[in-house]
N, C-alpha and C positions, 0 to 999 in steps of 0.2 A: 504494500500500500504506500503510495507516494506521499512524501511530506508536503508537497505542493497541493495535492488534492485534499489531504486532511486539513492543511492550513486554511485553504479556501472555504471548505465546509464549516470549519470551526469559526471562522470570521463571520460568515453569513448567519449561522445559528446563534453565535454569540451576540450579534447585533440585534437579532430578534429577542433573544433572552434578555439582553440589556434594556431594550425598550420597555419590555414588560416590567422588569425590576425598577427602572428609573420612574416609569409612569406611576406605579403603585406607591413608591416612596414619596414622590412629590405630591401626589394626590392626598395621601393620608396625612403627611406633615402639613400640607396646606389646610386641611380640615381641622388641624389642631393637635394631632398626635405628635408626641416627641419624636425627634429625628431617629433616635436609636431603634425603637420598636417599629417605626415606619420602614427603616432600612432593612431590618430583619424580615419583615413581612414581604417587602419587595423582592428581596433575595430568595426567599422561599418560592415565591411565584415564578420567578425566572429560572430557578434551579431545577424545579420539577420538569419544566419544558425542556431545558437544555440537556439534562441527564438522558432523557428518553431519545431526543433527536440525535444527540452526539453518539449515543450507543448504537442506534439503528443505522445511521448514515455516515458520520464522520470517521468513527473508529471501527466500523464493522469489518470483520475479516475472519479468516479461519482460526486465528489464534486469540480471538476476542469474543466476548459474550456480555449479555446483560443478565445479571442474576443477583442473588443475595450477597455474595462476596463482593461483587463489583459495586453494589449499592452501598455496602458498608464502607468501602474505600472512598467512594464518592462523598458519603455523609461526613466522614472524618475530614476530608479535604475541605468540604463545604463549611463545616463548623469553624475550622481554622481561618479560612479566608473571610467568612462572615464576621468573625471576631475582629479581624484586622480592619475590615471595611467599616464596621460599626464604630470601632474606636476612632478611626480617622474621621468619620462623619461627625461624631460627637465633639471631637476636639476642634474641628473646623467650625462647627456651629457655635461652640463656646467662645472661640477667639474672634471669628470673623462674622458670624451670623448665619441664619438659615439659607439665605439666597446664595451665599458663597459655598455652603455645603452642597446645595443643589448643583452648582456649576462645577464643583470639584469632584463630584461623584464619578463622572466619566473617566477622569484621569486615574482615580483610585481603582476603578473596576477594570480598566485596560491593563494596568500593572498586575492585578490579581488574575486576570484572564490569561496572561502569559504563563504564570505559574500553573494555572489550571490546565493549559494545553499540554505542557510537559508532563505533568502528573497523569493526565488522562491517556496520553499516548503511550507512556511507558509503565503505568502501574494500574490505574483504575479499571480499565476495560479488559485487561489481560486475564486469561483463564487461570 
């Protein structure tokens, strides 16, 4: 499976996943929810979509699968990246304000997405 093909699929699915994540985060925080729980809710929404799509399309192959073990690996990675994302969003909100947190979210998520790609390709979806 080519890195170029996987990278392309990961970017497209990641963009869709991010739009769901960001939209839910901004919507809930705009309605008055604190940025930290709004961010976690947004990341859950995007993660469920991304896990399935990446498992079925991006990293699908003879040596990969979607199952209990793969979901446990994904969940562990997701909890760590969500903790990092939520900490960053909270700090930015505290120091610069909510609108800056909304604008910084893409930068934070792209950095975490790069980590997610490497872990997905070499660990999460492997048999």
